C-alpha positions in Angstrom: -144.3 221.5 36.9 -143.4 225.4 36.7 -140.3 226.2 35.1 -140.1 229.1 37.1 -140.6 227.1 40.5 -137.9 224.4 39.0 -135.7 226.8 38.7 -136.2 228.5 42.0 -135.9 225.2 43.7 -132.7 224.6 42.0 -131.2 227.8 43.2 -132.5 227.3 46.8 -130.7 224.0 46.9 -127.6 225.2 45.4 -127.5 228.0 47.4 -128.2 226.1 50.7 -125.2 223.7 49.2 -122.7 226.5 48.7 -123.8 228.0 52.3 -123.1 224.7 53.8 -119.8 224.4 52.1 -118.8 227.9 53.2 -119.6 227.2 56.6 -118.2 223.7 56.9 -114.8 223.8 54.9 -112.8 226.0 57.5 -114.3 223.3 60.0 -113.1 220.4 57.8 -109.3 222.3 57.5 -109.6 222.8 61.4 -110.1 219.1 62.6 -108.3 217.2 59.7 -106.0 219.3 58.4 -105.0 220.5 54.8 -103.1 217.1 54.1 -106.2 215.3 55.1 -108.6 217.7 53.1 -106.3 216.9 49.9 -107.8 213.4 50.2 -111.0 215.1 50.0 -110.3 217.0 46.7 -108.9 213.7 45.3 -112.2 211.5 46.3 -113.9 214.6 44.1 -111.6 213.8 41.2 -112.1 210.1 41.5 -116.0 210.7 41.1 -115.1 212.7 37.9 -113.4 210.1 36.2 -115.6 207.7 37.1 -118.1 209.0 35.1 -115.8 208.1 32.0 -117.9 204.6 32.3 -121.0 206.7 31.7 -120.8 206.2 28.4 -123.6 209.0 28.0 -126.3 207.0 29.6 -127.2 209.5 32.5 -128.0 212.6 30.0 -129.6 210.0 27.6 -132.1 208.8 30.4 -133.1 212.9 31.4 -133.9 213.4 27.7 -135.6 210.4 26.9 -137.8 210.9 30.3 -138.4 214.2 28.8 -139.4 213.0 25.6 -141.7 210.6 27.2 -143.7 213.5 29.0 -143.8 215.3 25.6 -145.4 212.6 24.0 -142.7 211.3 21.6 -142.2 207.8 23.2 -144.4 205.0 24.4 -144.6 204.0 28.4 -143.8 200.6 27.3 -140.7 201.7 25.4 -139.5 203.9 28.3 -139.9 201.3 31.1 -138.0 198.9 28.9 -135.1 201.7 28.5 -135.2 202.1 32.4 -134.6 198.4 33.0 -131.9 198.0 30.3 -129.9 201.1 31.7 -130.4 200.2 35.3 -129.1 196.7 34.6 -125.8 198.2 32.4 -125.7 200.8 35.5 -125.3 198.0 38.3 -122.5 195.9 36.0 -120.3 198.9 35.7 -120.5 200.3 39.4 -119.5 196.7 40.3 -116.7 196.3 37.8 -115.4 200.0 38.3 -115.9 200.1 42.0 -114.1 196.9 42.4 -111.3 198.2 40.1 -110.6 201.2 42.3 -110.8 199.3 45.6 -108.0 196.9 44.8 -105.7 199.7 43.3 -105.9 201.7 46.7 -102.4 200.3 48.1 -100.7 201.1 45.1 -102.5 204.7 44.7 -101.4 205.4 48.3 -97.9 204.1 48.0 -96.9 205.3 44.3 -99.2 208.0 43.1 -100.1 210.3 46.3 -97.2 212.5 47.9 -98.5 211.5 51.3 -96.5 213.7 54.1 -97.6 212.6 57.8 -100.7 210.9 57.4 -100.2 207.0 57.7 -100.2 205.1 54.7 -102.5 202.5 56.1 -105.0 205.3 57.0 -104.8 206.5 53.5 -105.0 203.0 52.0 -108.5 202.5 54.3 -109.8 205.7 53.2 -109.0 205.0 49.2 -111.1 201.8 49.7 -114.0 203.5 51.3 -113.7 206.2 48.6 -113.7 203.1 45.9 -117.2 202.2 47.3 -118.8 205.3 47.8 -117.9 206.7 44.3 -119.8 203.5 42.9 -122.8 204.3 44.8 -122.9 207.9 44.1 -122.2 207.2 40.4 -125.7 204.9 40.5 -127.4 207.9 41.8 -127.0 209.5 38.7 -129.2 207.2 36.6 -132.2 207.9 39.0 -131.3 211.6 39.2 -131.8 211.4 35.3 -135.3 210.1 35.7 -136.1 212.7 38.2 -134.9 215.9 36.5 -136.1 214.7 32.9 -139.7 214.3 34.7 -139.2 217.9 35.7 -139.5 217.0 39.6 -137.0 219.2 40.5 -138.7 220.3 43.7 -138.4 217.3 45.1 -134.9 216.9 43.8 -133.9 220.1 45.2 -135.2 219.0 48.6 -133.7 215.9 48.6 -130.6 217.7 47.8 -130.6 219.6 50.6 -131.4 216.6 53.0 -128.5 214.6 51.8 -126.1 217.8 51.8 -127.1 218.3 55.3 -126.2 215.1 56.1 -123.2 214.9 54.0 -121.6 217.9 55.6 -123.3 219.0 58.6 -123.9 215.6 60.1 -120.1 214.5 59.9 -119.1 217.2 62.2 -120.1 215.5 65.1 -118.3 212.5 64.1 -114.9 214.4 63.4 -115.4 216.2 66.9 -116.5 213.2 68.9 -115.7 209.8 67.1 -112.5 211.0 65.2 -111.0 213.0 62.4 -108.9 210.6 60.9 -109.8 210.0 56.9 -110.9 206.7 57.7 -113.6 207.7 60.1 -114.6 210.7 57.6 -115.2 208.0 54.4 -117.0 205.6 56.6 -119.7 208.2 57.6 -119.5 209.5 53.5 -120.2 205.9 52.4 -123.1 205.7 54.8 -124.6 208.5 53.5 -124.0 207.5 50.1 -126.2 204.4 50.5 -129.0 206.7 52.0 -128.9 208.6 48.9 -128.8 206.2 46.1 -131.8 204.3 48.0 -134.0 207.2 48.6 -133.4 208.6 44.6 -134.2 204.8 43.3 -137.3 204.8 45.6 -138.4 208.2 44.2 -137.5 207.2 40.3 -139.4 204.0 40.6 -142.5 205.9 41.5 -142.3 208.2 38.9 -142.1 205.2 36.2 -145.2 204.9 34.1 -147.2 201.8 35.0 -147.7 199.2 32.0 -149.4 195.8 32.1 -147.5 194.7 29.1 -144.8 192.0 29.6 -141.5 193.7 29.3 -139.6 190.5 28.5 -136.4 189.2 29.8 -134.6 187.6 26.6 -131.7 189.2 25.8 -132.9 190.7 22.4 -135.6 192.3 24.4 -133.6 193.4 27.5 -131.2 195.6 25.5 -133.1 196.2 22.3 -134.2 199.7 23.7 -130.4 200.9 23.8 -130.0 200.7 20.1 -132.6 203.6 19.4 -130.6 206.0 21.8 -127.3 204.4 21.1 -126.1 207.3 18.8 -127.2 210.3 21.0 -125.6 208.4 23.9 -122.3 207.6 22.5 -122.2 211.5 21.3 -123.0 212.5 24.9 -120.2 209.9 26.1 -117.6 211.4 24.0 -118.7 215.0 25.1 -118.6 213.5 28.8 -115.3 212.1 28.3 -113.9 215.5 27.0 -115.6 217.1 30.0 -113.7 215.1 32.2 -110.4 215.4 30.2 -111.2 219.0 30.2 -112.1 219.7 34.0 -109.9 216.9 35.9 -106.4 216.6 33.7 -105.3 219.4 36.0 -106.3 217.8 39.0 -105.0 214.1 38.3 -101.6 215.7 37.5 -101.6 217.9 40.3 -102.5 215.2 42.6 -99.4 213.6 41.5 -96.9 216.5 41.4 -97.9 218.4 44.4 -97.4 217.5 48.1 -100.6 216.3 49.5 -100.9 219.4 51.6 -100.4 222.1 48.8 -102.9 219.9 46.8 -105.6 220.7 49.9 -105.2 224.5 49.0 -105.5 224.1 45.4 -108.7 221.9 46.1 -109.8 225.0 48.2 -109.3 227.5 45.3 -111.2 225.2 42.8 -113.9 224.8 45.2 -114.3 228.5 45.7 -114.0 228.9 41.7 -116.7 226.4 41.4 -119.0 228.9 42.9 -119.3 230.4 39.2 -120.9 227.2 38.2 -123.2 226.4 41.2 -124.8 229.9 39.8 -125.3 228.3 36.0 -125.9 224.7 37.1 -129.4 225.0 38.4 -130.8 226.9 35.7 -129.4 224.5 33.3 -130.7 221.3 34.8 -134.1 223.1 34.6 -133.5 224.4 31.0 -132.4 221.3 29.3 -135.6 219.2 29.8 -137.8 221.8 29.1 -136.1 223.0 26.1 -136.2 219.0 24.8 -139.9 219.3 25.4 -140.5 222.4 23.3 -138.3 220.8 20.6 -140.7 217.6 20.8 -143.7 219.7 20.5 -142.4 221.9 17.6 -142.4 225.2 19.2 -138.8 226.7 18.2 -139.7 230.2 18.7 -140.7 229.6 22.4 -137.5 227.4 22.6 -135.2 230.6 21.3 -137.0 232.8 23.6 -136.6 230.8 26.9 -133.0 229.9 25.6 -132.2 233.9 25.6 -134.0 234.6 28.7 -132.2 232.0 30.6 -128.8 233.3 29.1 -129.8 236.7 30.4 -130.8 235.8 33.8 -127.7 233.5 34.2 -125.5 236.1 32.8 -126.5 238.8 35.5 -125.2 236.8 38.3 -122.4 234.4 36.7 -120.6 237.2 35.4 -120.3 239.3 38.6 -119.4 236.3 40.6 -116.7 235.3 38.2 -115.3 238.9 38.2 -115.5 239.2 42.1 -113.8 235.9 42.7 -111.1 237.4 40.5 -110.9 240.9 41.8 -111.1 239.9 45.2 -109.5 236.3 45.6 -107.4 236.5 48.6 -110.1 238.6 50.7 -112.7 236.0 49.9 -110.4 233.0 51.0 -109.6 234.9 53.9 -113.4 235.9 55.1 -114.3 232.1 54.1 -111.5 230.4 56.1 -109.7 232.9 58.4 -106.6 231.1 57.5 -104.0 233.7 56.5 -101.6 231.0 54.9 -104.4 229.0 53.2 -105.6 232.4 51.4 -102.3 233.3 50.3 -101.6 229.9 48.6 -105.0 229.6 46.9 -105.7 233.2 45.8 -103.7 232.8 42.5 -105.2 229.9 41.3 -108.6 231.1 42.4 -108.2 234.3 40.2 -107.6 232.3 37.1 -110.1 229.4 37.7 -113.0 232.0 38.3 -112.4 233.7 35.1 -112.2 230.5 33.3 -115.2 229.3 34.7 -117.1 232.8 33.8 -116.6 231.5 30.2 -117.5 228.1 30.9 -120.8 229.2 32.2 -122.1 231.0 29.3 -120.3 228.4 26.6 -122.5 225.7 28.3 -125.8 227.4 26.7 -124.9 226.1 23.3 -124.8 222.5 24.7 -128.3 223.0 26.3 -129.5 223.7 22.9 -127.7 220.9 21.0 -128.8 218.6 23.5 -132.6 219.7 23.1 -132.1 219.3 19.2 -130.6 216.0 19.8 -127.8 216.6 17.2 -124.3 216.9 19.1 -122.2 217.0 15.8 -120.9 220.4 16.4 -120.1 219.6 20.2 -118.2 216.7 19.3 -116.1 218.6 16.7 -115.4 221.4 19.1 -114.3 219.3 22.1 -112.2 217.5 19.9 -110.5 220.3 19.0 -110.5 221.7 22.4 -108.9 218.6 24.0 -106.5 218.4 21.1 -105.2 222.1 22.4 -105.9 221.8 26.0 -104.2 218.6 26.9 -100.8 219.1 25.9 -100.8 222.6 27.2 -101.8 221.6 30.6 -99.0 218.9 30.4 -96.6 221.2 29.7 -98.0 224.2 32.2 -98.6 221.9 35.2 -95.2 220.6 34.9 -93.5 224.1 34.4 -95.5 226.3 36.5 -97.8 224.2 38.9 -101.3 225.0 40.0 -100.8 228.7 38.4 -100.2 227.2 35.0 -102.9 225.0 35.0 -105.1 228.0 36.0 -103.6 230.2 32.7 -104.4 227.3 30.3 -107.9 227.1 31.9 -108.6 230.9 31.3 -107.1 230.7 27.8 -108.9 227.1 26.6 -112.5 228.4 27.8 -112.2 232.1 26.3 -110.9 230.5 22.7 -113.8 228.1 23.1 -116.3 230.8 23.7 -115.2 233.0 21.0 -114.3 231.0 18.2 -116.9 227.8 18.4 -120.1 228.9 20.0 -120.7 231.5 16.8 -120.3 228.3 14.8 -122.7 226.2 17.2 -125.4 228.9 16.8 -125.1 229.4 13.0 -126.1 225.2 12.6 -129.3 225.8 14.0 -130.6 229.3 14.0 -128.5 231.6 11.8 -129.4 235.1 13.1 -129.2 234.2 16.8 -126.0 234.5 18.0 -125.0 238.4 17.1 -128.1 239.2 19.5 -127.1 236.5 22.0 -123.7 237.8 22.6 -124.1 241.2 22.4 -127.6 242.0 23.7 -127.8 238.8 26.2 -124.3 238.9 27.5 -122.0 241.7 26.1 -123.8 244.7 27.8 -124.1 242.8 31.0 -120.6 241.8 30.9 -119.4 245.4 30.1 -121.5 246.9 33.3 -120.0 244.2 35.5 -116.3 245.2 34.4 -116.7 248.7 34.6 -118.4 248.7 38.1 -116.4 246.3 39.7 -113.2 248.0 38.6 -114.7 251.5 39.9 -116.0 249.9 43.0 -112.7 248.5 43.8 -110.7 251.6 43.1 -112.8 253.8 45.4 -113.5 251.3 48.1 -111.1 250.7 50.9 -111.5 247.5 52.6 -111.6 247.0 56.3 -109.0 245.2 58.2 -112.2 243.7 60.3 -113.8 240.4 58.7 -117.2 241.2 59.1 -117.2 244.5 57.7 -115.0 243.2 54.9 -117.7 240.7 54.1 -120.3 243.2 54.1 -118.3 245.3 51.7 -117.7 242.5 49.3 -121.9 241.8 49.8 -122.4 245.4 48.7 -120.0 245.3 45.5 -121.9 242.3 44.6 -125.6 243.4 45.0 -124.9 246.4 43.2 -123.4 244.8 40.1 -126.1 242.3 40.3 -128.7 245.1 40.5 -127.2 246.8 37.7 -127.1 244.0 35.5 -130.8 243.2 36.0 -131.8 246.6 34.9 -129.7 246.4 31.9 -131.0 243.1 31.3 -134.8 244.4 31.6 -133.8 247.3 28.9 -132.2 245.1 26.1 -135.4 242.9 25.5 -136.1 240.0 24.1 -138.2 238.4 20.9 -141.7 237.2 20.8 -142.7 233.7 21.9 -144.6 233.8 18.5 
């Protein structure tokens, strides 16, 4: 279970998913149209809001799995916990999915600003979404088991397989069967069934074998939940805040914007998410390893790994954020070949890309708190964050639409990074923050800004799409290479 292999596997899978998305999205726009693509964005948002029902159980099972493999809990207790969580997940999936299914007509008629699509088609699509969202949410439990066991090479391979089905496999369906939303979401439902089945089987194979009777009395069934309830509820609050932070703008805009414009907004947010695609795989591999090091009591190795991972992500994520912000319209045109889409989405992309740059770096203190099992500072910080964000977002969206949401996104993430992250570090390791900020992030950020600005000033972009793409790649590779050199020069503390 090599950490390096896990990280590389995660990045390979994430890169594959990103490349497939880059290739396929213009074809979605071509065959489905911007309005129908707006429904795809609405589907993505529904999945995020459904996570409010998670009450912190998915990350909890990942942490408890890592603790089991670190020797901190017994096989019997771990199996009982898995069984209790599975029963809860099944019940919540049934209740939540049914609620969305029966609200489909109301959403189609009263919430979405549908233009040319038939309302009956939209309603059927929403009903299919409801079942698909419930099944994909169930997958989270099994992903937690697999990632907590650090079987990320297998999980990455499975993600590649599912992504191929979800994005590539749907093209023949759109071309030869039909390109209506109902056809598209019927296919996605079939893929969701395959996904949850495969993950469930792998999770079952990884579960420890125990000859002891697990017990089926209610008191025995749900007793394991009590031991993780405090941590789970802390994560639940954090997850709820995360949904509020990342999805309130999308929810408001789905009501205020015509579905076509919402499709362009979805395009911008998806492009900006490339920054998080860079940081996400490292986080997935880092969390269980930090939790294991904490369980083993090796804090020196924990700090070393924490700072090393920060540098690695910063060297790539910060340039990505700047490139998307500086060259938003060029990137969107290269991607979609749609001049109108690039023009409409570029202002939103610039702001969300910068905000995601701050967010990618601010995620690291969360990994640290997660490993420590102490989410107090995270809860307090996010409560303050939401108290500031939501009123600002409501006002900005109503006044300035998607661009207003972008400005709020940048401001709130920058404020959290500079004002609250130092307090989190000080709570756990009093001498950590200065070196983490200046040596691990600061030097890389400064070099990235200077290089991107200079290269943008002295380079003249070609009007040919392929040459423009090569120029963007040249700038990106140059900046990342410089960052890797800087990261190697600034050094890290010893593991001992």
